[in-house]
C-alpha positions as CSV (number, residue, x, y, z in Angstrom):
1,X,138.5,97.2,114.4
2,X,134.9,97.8,115.4
3,X,133.0,100.1,113.1
4,X,129.7,101.7,114.2
5,X,127.0,101.8,111.6
6,X,126.5,105.2,110.1
7,X,122.9,106.4,110.8
8,X,121.1,109.7,110.3
9,X,121.8,112.0,113.2
10,X,118.1,112.7,113.7
11,X,117.1,109.0,113.5
12,X,115.5,107.3,116.5
13,X,117.6,104.3,115.5
14,X,120.9,105.9,116.6
15,X,123.0,103.8,118.9
16,X,122.4,106.1,121.8
17,X,118.7,105.3,121.7
18,X,119.1,101.5,121.6
19,X,118.7,99.2,124.6
20,X,119.8,95.7,125.6
21,X,116.3,94.4,126.1
22,X,113.2,94.5,123.8
23,X,110.6,96.9,125.2
24,X,107.9,94.7,123.7
25,X,108.8,91.0,124.5
26,X,111.8,91.3,126.8
27,X,114.2,89.5,124.4
28,X,117.9,90.2,125.1
29,X,119.4,92.5,122.5
30,X,122.8,93.8,121.4
31,X,123.4,97.5,120.7
32,X,124.0,96.6,117.1
33,X,120.5,95.1,116.8
34,X,118.2,97.5,115.0
35,X,115.2,95.2,115.4
36,X,114.2,92.5,117.9
37,X,114.8,89.0,116.4
38,X,111.9,87.7,118.3
39,X,109.0,90.1,117.6
40,X,110.6,92.5,115.0
41,X,109.9,95.6,117.0
42,X,112.5,98.4,116.5
43,X,115.3,98.5,119.2
44,X,114.5,102.0,120.4
45,X,114.3,103.5,123.9
46,X,113.7,107.1,122.8
47,X,110.5,108.7,124.0
48,X,108.2,109.0,121.0
49,X,107.7,112.6,119.8
50,X,105.2,114.0,117.4
51,X,107.7,114.1,114.5
52,X,108.8,110.5,115.2
53,X,105.1,109.4,115.2
54,X,104.5,111.1,111.8
55,X,107.7,109.6,110.4
56,X,106.5,106.1,111.3
57,X,103.1,106.8,110.0
58,X,104.2,108.0,106.5
59,X,106.9,105.2,106.3
60,X,104.2,102.6,106.8
61,X,101.8,104.4,104.4
62,X,104.5,104.5,101.7
63,X,105.3,100.8,102.3
64,X,101.6,99.9,101.9
65,X,101.2,102.1,98.8
66,X,104.2,100.4,97.1
67,X,102.6,97.0,97.8
68,X,99.3,98.2,96.5
69,X,100.8,99.5,93.3
70,X,102.7,96.3,92.7
71,X,99.6,94.3,93.3
72,X,97.5,96.4,91.0
73,X,100.1,96.3,88.3
74,X,100.6,92.6,88.4
75,X,96.8,92.0,88.6
76,X,95.9,94.2,85.6
77,X,98.8,93.3,83.3
78,X,99.6,89.7,84.1
79,X,96.4,87.6,84.6
80,X,97.1,84.6,86.8
81,X,100.8,85.5,87.4
82,X,100.2,87.2,90.7
83,X,98.6,84.1,92.1
84,X,101.5,81.9,90.9
85,X,104.0,84.3,92.6
86,X,102.0,84.4,95.8
87,X,101.6,80.6,96.3
88,X,105.3,80.2,95.5
89,X,106.2,82.3,98.5
90,X,106.6,85.8,96.9
91,X,104.2,87.5,99.4
92,X,106.1,90.5,100.8
93,X,105.7,92.3,97.5
94,X,101.9,92.0,97.3
95,X,99.0,92.9,99.6
96,X,97.2,90.1,101.4
97,X,94.5,88.7,99.0
98,X,91.9,88.4,101.7
99,X,92.4,91.9,103.0
100,X,92.7,93.4,99.5
101,X,89.3,91.9,98.4
102,X,87.6,92.9,101.6
103,X,88.8,96.5,101.1
104,X,87.6,96.6,97.5
105,X,84.2,95.2,98.3
106,X,83.6,97.6,101.2
107,X,84.7,100.6,99.0
108,X,82.5,99.5,96.1
109,X,79.3,98.9,98.2
110,X,79.9,102.1,100.1
111,X,80.0,103.9,96.8
112,X,76.8,102.2,95.7
113,X,75.1,102.9,99.0
114,X,75.9,106.6,99.1
115,X,75.6,107.2,95.4
116,X,72.3,105.4,95.1
117,X,70.7,107.6,97.8
118,X,68.3,104.8,98.7
119,X,66.9,106.7,101.7
120,X,64.8,108.7,99.2
121,X,63.0,105.5,98.4
122,X,61.4,105.6,101.9
123,X,59.0,108.3,100.7
124,X,57.4,105.6,98.5
125,X,56.8,103.4,101.5
126,X,53.6,103.4,103.4
127,X,53.1,105.2,106.7
128,X,50.0,103.0,107.2
129,X,50.3,99.6,108.7
130,X,47.5,98.3,106.4
131,X,48.5,96.0,103.5
132,X,48.6,97.6,100.1
133,X,45.4,96.0,98.8
134,X,43.4,97.2,101.8
135,X,44.8,100.7,101.4
136,X,43.9,100.6,97.7
137,X,40.3,99.6,98.5
138,X,40.0,102.4,101.1
139,X,41.4,104.8,98.5
140,X,38.7,103.8,96.0
141,X,35.9,104.1,98.6
142,X,37.1,107.7,99.4
143,X,36.2,109.0,95.9
144,X,33.5,111.6,95.8
145,X,30.2,110.9,94.0
146,X,30.8,113.4,91.2
147,X,33.1,113.4,88.1
148,X,35.3,110.7,89.7
149,X,32.4,108.3,90.0
150,X,33.2,106.7,86.7
151,X,36.7,105.9,87.8
152,X,35.4,104.3,91.0
153,X,32.9,102.2,89.0
154,X,35.7,101.1,86.6
155,X,38.0,100.1,89.4
156,X,35.2,98.2,91.1
157,X,34.4,96.4,87.9
158,X,38.1,95.3,87.6
159,X,38.1,94.2,91.2
160,X,35.1,92.0,90.7
161,X,36.4,90.4,87.4
162,X,39.8,89.6,89.0
163,X,38.5,88.3,92.3
164,X,40.1,91.2,94.2
165,X,37.0,91.8,96.3
166,X,36.8,88.2,97.3
167,X,40.5,88.2,98.3
168,X,40.1,91.5,100.1
169,X,37.0,90.2,102.1
170,X,38.9,87.1,103.1
171,X,41.8,89.2,104.3
172,X,39.5,91.5,106.4
173,X,37.7,88.4,107.7
174,X,41.0,86.8,108.7
175,X,42.0,89.9,110.7
176,X,38.6,90.0,112.5
177,X,38.9,86.2,113.3
178,X,42.4,86.6,114.7
179,X,41.5,89.7,116.8
180,X,38.3,88.2,118.2
181,X,40.2,85.7,120.3
182,X,44.0,85.9,119.6
183,X,45.1,83.4,122.3
184,X,42.6,80.7,121.1
185,X,43.5,81.4,117.4
186,X,47.2,81.0,118.0
187,X,46.7,77.8,120.1
188,X,44.8,76.2,117.2
189,X,47.8,76.8,114.8
190,X,49.9,74.1,116.5
191,X,48.0,71.3,114.7
192,X,48.9,72.3,111.2
193,X,51.8,71.1,109.1
194,X,55.2,72.8,109.5
195,X,55.0,75.0,106.4
196,X,51.3,75.8,106.9
197,X,52.0,76.4,110.6
198,X,54.7,79.0,109.8
199,X,52.4,80.8,107.3
200,X,49.6,81.0,109.8
201,X,51.9,82.2,112.6
202,X,53.2,84.9,110.2
203,X,49.6,86.0,109.4
204,X,48.9,86.1,113.2
205,X,51.9,88.2,114.0
206,X,51.3,90.5,110.9
207,X,47.8,91.2,112.2
208,X,48.6,91.9,115.8
209,X,51.6,94.1,114.7
210,X,49.3,96.2,112.5
211,X,46.2,96.3,114.8
212,X,47.6,96.3,118.3
213,X,50.3,98.1,120.3
214,X,53.0,95.5,119.7
215,X,56.6,96.5,119.3
216,X,58.6,93.4,120.0
217,X,58.2,89.7,120.7
218,X,58.2,90.3,124.5
219,X,54.9,92.3,124.0
220,X,53.3,89.3,122.2
221,X,54.7,86.9,124.8
222,X,53.3,88.9,127.7
223,X,50.0,90.0,126.2
224,X,48.9,86.8,124.4
225,X,50.8,84.3,126.4
226,X,52.7,83.1,123.3
227,X,55.4,80.5,124.0
228,X,58.9,81.8,123.7
229,X,60.3,79.4,121.2
230,X,62.7,79.8,118.3
231,X,60.0,79.0,115.7
232,X,57.6,81.6,117.2
233,X,60.4,84.2,117.2
234,X,61.4,83.5,113.6
235,X,57.8,83.9,112.4
236,X,57.4,87.1,114.4
237,X,60.7,88.5,113.0
238,X,59.6,87.6,109.4
239,X,56.2,89.4,109.9
240,X,57.9,92.4,111.5
241,X,60.6,92.6,108.8
242,X,58.0,92.6,106.0
243,X,56.0,95.3,107.6
244,X,59.1,97.5,108.1
245,X,60.0,96.8,104.4
246,X,56.6,98.0,103.5
247,X,57.2,101.3,105.4
248,X,60.9,101.8,104.6
249,X,61.9,100.1,101.3
250,X,64.9,102.3,100.8
251,X,66.3,101.6,104.3
252,X,65.8,97.9,103.6
253,X,67.8,98.0,100.4
254,X,70.6,100.1,102.1
255,X,70.8,97.5,104.9
256,X,71.0,94.7,102.4
257,X,73.8,96.3,100.4
258,X,75.8,96.9,103.6
259,X,75.8,93.2,104.3
260,X,77.0,92.2,100.8
261,X,80.8,92.6,101.4
262,X,80.6,90.1,104.3
263,X,78.3,87.7,102.4
264,X,80.9,87.5,99.7
265,X,83.4,85.9,102.1
266,X,80.9,83.2,102.9
267,X,80.2,82.7,99.2
268,X,83.8,82.5,98.0
269,X,84.9,79.4,100.0
270,X,81.8,77.5,98.8
271,X,82.5,78.4,95.2
272,X,86.2,77.5,95.6
273,X,85.1,73.9,96.4
274,X,83.9,73.6,92.8
275,X,87.2,75.1,91.5
276,X,89.0,72.4,93.5
277,X,86.8,69.7,92.1
278,X,87.3,71.0,88.5
279,X,91.1,70.9,88.9
280,X,91.3,68.0,91.3
281,X,94.2,66.4,89.3
282,X,96.3,69.5,89.6
283,X,98.7,69.7,92.5
284,X,97.1,72.7,94.0
285,X,95.7,72.8,97.5
286,X,92.3,74.2,98.4
287,X,94.0,77.4,99.7
288,X,95.8,77.9,96.4
289,X,92.4,77.8,94.6
290,X,91.0,80.2,97.2
291,X,93.8,82.7,96.6
292,X,93.1,82.4,92.8
293,X,89.4,83.1,93.4
294,X,90.2,86.1,95.7
295,X,92.6,87.6,93.1
296,X,90.0,87.1,90.2
297,X,87.2,88.6,92.3
298,X,89.4,91.5,93.3
299,X,90.0,92.3,89.6
300,X,86.2,92.1,89.1
301,X,85.6,94.7,91.8
302,X,88.4,96.9,90.5
303,X,86.6,97.0,87.1
304,X,83.3,97.7,88.8
305,X,84.8,100.7,90.7
306,X,86.3,102.1,87.6
307,X,83.0,101.6,85.7
308,X,81.1,103.3,88.5
309,X,83.5,106.3,88.6
310,X,83.4,106.7,84.8
311,X,79.6,106.5,84.8
312,X,79.6,109.3,87.4
313,X,82.0,111.4,85.4
314,X,80.6,111.0,81.9
315,X,77.0,110.0,82.8
316,X,77.2,106.9,80.6
317,X,76.8,103.3,81.6
318,X,79.9,101.2,80.6
319,X,79.2,98.2,82.7
320,X,78.8,95.9,79.7
321,X,82.3,96.8,78.4
322,X,84.0,96.1,81.7
323,X,82.0,92.8,82.0
324,X,83.4,91.7,78.7
325,X,86.9,92.7,79.8
326,X,86.5,90.6,83.0
327,X,85.3,87.6,81.1
328,X,88.3,87.7,78.8
329,X,90.6,88.4,81.7
330,X,89.2,85.4,83.7
331,X,89.7,83.0,80.8
332,X,93.4,84.1,80.4
333,X,94.0,83.9,84.1
334,X,92.6,80.4,84.3
335,X,94.7,79.3,81.3
336,X,97.9,80.7,82.6
337,X,97.5,79.7,86.3
338,X,96.3,76.1,85.7
339,X,98.3,75.6,82.5
340,X,95.7,73.7,80.4
341,X,94.9,73.9,76.8
342,X,92.2,76.0,75.2
343,X,89.5,73.3,75.0
344,X,89.9,72.1,78.6
345,X,90.0,75.7,79.9
346,X,86.9,76.6,77.9
347,X,84.9,73.6,79.2
348,X,85.9,74.4,82.8
349,X,85.3,78.1,82.2
350,X,81.7,77.5,81.2
351,X,81.1,75.0,84.0
352,X,82.5,77.2,86.8
353,X,80.7,80.3,85.6
354,X,77.4,78.4,85.5
355,X,78.0,77.2,89.1
356,X,79.0,80.7,90.1
357,X,75.7,82.1,88.7
358,X,73.6,79.4,90.4
359,X,75.4,80.0,93.8
360,X,75.1,83.7,93.4
361,X,71.3,83.5,92.9
362,X,70.9,81.2,95.9
363,X,73.2,83.4,98.0
364,X,71.1,86.5,97.2
365,X,67.9,84.7,98.1
366,X,69.4,83.6,101.4
367,X,70.7,87.1,102.1
368,X,67.4,88.7,101.1
369,X,65.5,86.3,103.4
370,X,68.0,86.8,106.2
371,X,67.7,90.6,105.9
372,X,63.9,90.3,106.2
373,X,64.3,88.4,109.5
374,X,66.9,90.8,110.9
375,X,65.6,94.1,109.6
């Protein structure tokens, strides 16, 4: 005796709304199939209404929330356990480690960017294109010959004793030499060594950007017949970026912070290579180590977010407390996941954190340099 499944009367999954062919992939279906076995789309021929759309939206939202809560609970209360579960195949219960970490980093750096209000720093930038030392000299020369004369004399005395005047004169002389015959000056640069050549090209572009109506490399290429090569463009972008930083320091910092979430995902795979080397005798693949690093870093950003919110609420910096908590958590997670004794875990803990610090410094320098070239 055939028994039809009992379904809610208002459900779009009622038998009367089912078809014999998947609307998504064309797979043949039976009326008893609630979902397509090929692509998993619901077997439903009913025209979508607003209420159906909202039902689907909240169902998927609740499903995501349940995964998120289970992920947070396992991550906070059972260090290392969530990674063991995930690599053993228990994945439907937890959020994707990559997507979870990306979401956390974006949320945190958005909070930092908006909370820091770095755009206000632009008012400390210079609206002048002149370097700071030249502006300082002009400011000193603008003093009136009255009660400020003593200040002017003191500053001039300091300038002479520190060699500032000599340096300033050389900078002004460099500008005048470049501007007297830009094409000839640039053509003479080609004979220098690679590093010296880049420095001189940077000086050249810095001068013409400040002193002439130059807005992009095409202007330089057209006006001074500068060859359109990658090295010339790099030197131009460096000079242009530094001048923009001089004018808009706050915007520069904000731009740098916005790139950090994506920089982390270039950093983590490199750092994971050292985790793999440290535990090379363990029967874990590179991907297993990468998942462990994603989960550990996710916990780090969770603590940073909590610390930031608490600081905003109670106006007290608690970063050091959460940093200590993370250090303890990471040690426990390593010991439970890799199942090694206290001494071995301690040695590898110190080694990996040293490598992490070195790589983080190098990555920040690379990111800072890259931001100058692209700003």
